[in-house]
C-alpha positions as CSV (number, residue, x, y, z in Angstrom):
1,X,112.9,-132.4,25.1
2,X,109.2,-132.7,25.8
3,X,108.9,-129.1,27.1
4,X,109.8,-125.8,25.3
5,X,111.9,-123.1,26.9
6,X,108.9,-121.2,28.2
7,X,107.7,-124.4,30.0
8,X,111.2,-125.0,31.5
9,X,111.4,-121.3,32.6
10,X,107.9,-121.6,34.2
11,X,108.8,-124.8,35.8
12,X,111.9,-123.3,37.6
13,X,110.0,-120.2,38.5
14,X,107.3,-122.3,40.3
15,X,109.9,-124.5,42.1
16,X,111.9,-121.4,43.1
17,X,108.8,-119.6,44.4
18,X,107.7,-122.7,46.3
19,X,111.1,-123.2,48.0
20,X,111.3,-119.5,49.0
21,X,107.7,-119.2,50.1
22,X,107.7,-122.4,52.2
23,X,111.2,-122.3,53.4
24,X,112.1,-125.7,51.8
25,X,115.4,-127.2,50.9
26,X,116.7,-127.8,47.4
27,X,116.2,-131.5,48.0
28,X,112.5,-130.9,48.7
29,X,112.4,-128.6,45.7
30,X,113.6,-131.3,43.5
31,X,110.8,-133.6,44.7
32,X,108.2,-130.8,44.1
33,X,109.8,-130.3,40.6
34,X,109.2,-134.0,39.9
35,X,105.6,-133.7,41.2
36,X,104.9,-130.8,38.7
37,X,106.5,-132.7,35.7
38,X,104.4,-135.8,36.6
39,X,101.2,-133.7,36.8
40,X,102.0,-132.1,33.4
41,X,102.6,-135.5,31.9
42,X,99.4,-136.9,33.4
43,X,97.4,-133.9,32.1
44,X,99.3,-133.9,28.8
45,X,100.5,-130.4,29.2
46,X,103.4,-129.9,26.7
47,X,103.0,-126.4,25.6
48,X,102.8,-123.1,27.3
49,X,99.4,-122.1,25.9
50,X,97.8,-125.4,27.4
51,X,99.7,-124.7,30.6
52,X,98.0,-121.2,30.9
53,X,94.6,-122.9,30.1
54,X,95.0,-125.4,33.0
55,X,96.3,-122.7,35.4
56,X,93.2,-120.6,34.6
57,X,90.9,-123.5,35.1
58,X,92.7,-124.5,38.3
59,X,92.4,-121.0,39.8
60,X,88.6,-121.0,39.0
61,X,87.7,-124.5,39.9
62,X,90.1,-125.3,43.0
63,X,87.6,-124.2,45.5
64,X,84.8,-126.4,43.9
65,X,87.0,-129.4,43.8
66,X,87.9,-129.0,47.6
67,X,84.3,-128.4,48.4
68,X,83.4,-131.6,46.5
69,X,86.1,-133.5,48.4
70,X,89.0,-133.6,46.0
71,X,91.6,-132.2,48.4
72,X,94.7,-132.6,46.3
73,X,95.2,-131.1,42.9
74,X,96.5,-134.4,41.4
75,X,93.2,-136.1,42.3
76,X,91.1,-133.8,40.0
77,X,90.8,-135.2,36.5
78,X,90.6,-132.9,33.5
79,X,86.9,-133.8,32.9
80,X,86.0,-133.1,36.5
81,X,87.8,-129.7,36.2
82,X,86.0,-128.9,33.0
83,X,82.7,-129.8,34.5
84,X,83.4,-127.4,37.5
85,X,84.6,-124.8,34.8
86,X,81.4,-125.0,32.8
87,X,79.3,-124.5,35.9
88,X,81.0,-121.2,36.4
89,X,81.6,-120.1,32.9
90,X,79.3,-121.2,30.2
91,X,76.5,-119.0,28.8
92,X,74.6,-118.5,32.0
93,X,77.2,-119.8,34.5
94,X,76.7,-119.3,38.2
95,X,79.0,-117.6,40.6
96,X,81.5,-119.5,42.9
97,X,79.5,-119.1,46.1
98,X,76.3,-120.4,44.6
99,X,78.1,-123.4,43.1
100,X,79.7,-124.3,46.5
101,X,76.2,-124.0,48.1
102,X,74.8,-126.3,45.4
103,X,77.6,-128.9,46.2
104,X,76.8,-128.7,49.9
105,X,73.0,-129.0,49.5
106,X,73.6,-132.0,47.3
107,X,75.6,-133.6,50.1
108,X,72.9,-132.8,52.6
109,X,70.1,-134.1,50.4
110,X,71.9,-137.3,49.1
111,X,72.2,-139.6,52.2
112,X,73.7,-142.7,50.5
113,X,77.1,-141.3,50.1
114,X,78.9,-138.8,47.8
115,X,76.6,-137.4,45.1
116,X,78.1,-137.6,41.7
117,X,78.8,-134.5,39.5
118,X,75.9,-135.5,37.3
119,X,73.5,-135.6,40.3
120,X,74.7,-132.2,41.3
121,X,74.4,-130.8,37.9
122,X,70.9,-132.2,37.1
123,X,69.4,-131.5,40.4
124,X,71.1,-128.3,41.5
125,X,73.3,-126.6,39.0
126,X,70.7,-126.7,36.0
127,X,67.8,-125.4,38.0
128,X,69.9,-122.6,39.4
129,X,71.1,-121.6,36.0
130,X,67.5,-121.9,34.5
131,X,66.4,-119.4,37.2
132,X,69.4,-117.1,36.6
133,X,70.3,-117.4,40.3
134,X,73.1,-114.9,41.4
135,X,73.3,-115.3,45.1
136,X,72.8,-117.9,48.0
137,X,69.5,-116.4,49.0
138,X,67.9,-116.8,45.7
139,X,69.4,-120.3,45.5
140,X,67.7,-121.4,48.8
141,X,64.4,-120.1,47.5
142,X,64.6,-122.0,44.2
143,X,65.9,-125.2,46.0
144,X,63.4,-125.1,48.7
145,X,60.5,-124.2,46.4
146,X,57.6,-126.7,46.8
147,X,57.0,-126.8,42.9
148,X,60.8,-127.7,42.5
149,X,60.7,-130.4,45.1
150,X,57.5,-131.7,43.8
151,X,58.6,-131.8,40.2
152,X,61.6,-133.8,41.2
153,X,59.6,-136.1,43.3
154,X,57.1,-136.7,40.5
155,X,59.8,-137.4,38.2
156,X,61.4,-140.1,40.5
157,X,58.1,-141.6,41.3
158,X,57.1,-142.0,37.7
159,X,60.4,-143.4,36.7
160,X,60.1,-145.8,39.7
161,X,56.5,-146.9,38.8
162,X,57.2,-147.4,35.1
163,X,60.3,-149.6,35.9
164,X,58.4,-151.7,38.3
165,X,55.3,-151.9,36.1
166,X,57.3,-153.3,33.3
167,X,59.5,-155.5,35.4
168,X,58.6,-159.1,35.1
169,X,59.8,-162.2,37.2
170,X,60.4,-165.3,35.4
171,X,60.8,-168.1,37.9
172,X,61.9,-170.5,35.2
173,X,65.0,-168.4,34.5
174,X,66.2,-168.6,38.0
175,X,66.5,-172.4,37.9
């Protein structure tokens, strides 16, 4: 009752296509059907228009999610998907290859683990968008530009100095 006829029709089409394309049994198809339904419930997809919206976002962001390390579709939250989608489609979005390059560069430069999406956006995506970058060669120039590096280093150093300059130890509070 939670899904209209179009949603049920689409569910059956997807399961049937998966069974035929992957040479799976009906039993395996039944488990696949349950997986789709669980995903729809988790993402609150109850009407066909919302399903089309998620399908479009999935097609456009799936490669970015995999590049970021989210290998399975069910591991990608709606907010993560929307962030990836915005990188590609807002007013001055960048193309997929440049976005993937930015993610890979963020992993190279952040040695203490997986960079957050905010770190990638602030340090890579936004500068690339501000410079209207359209290919990887242009992206390399912007990201390797000394003034870009110096600007980020200055911002980090200023933030660090101001934090430590105002930090006070109070030995009495430790007792």
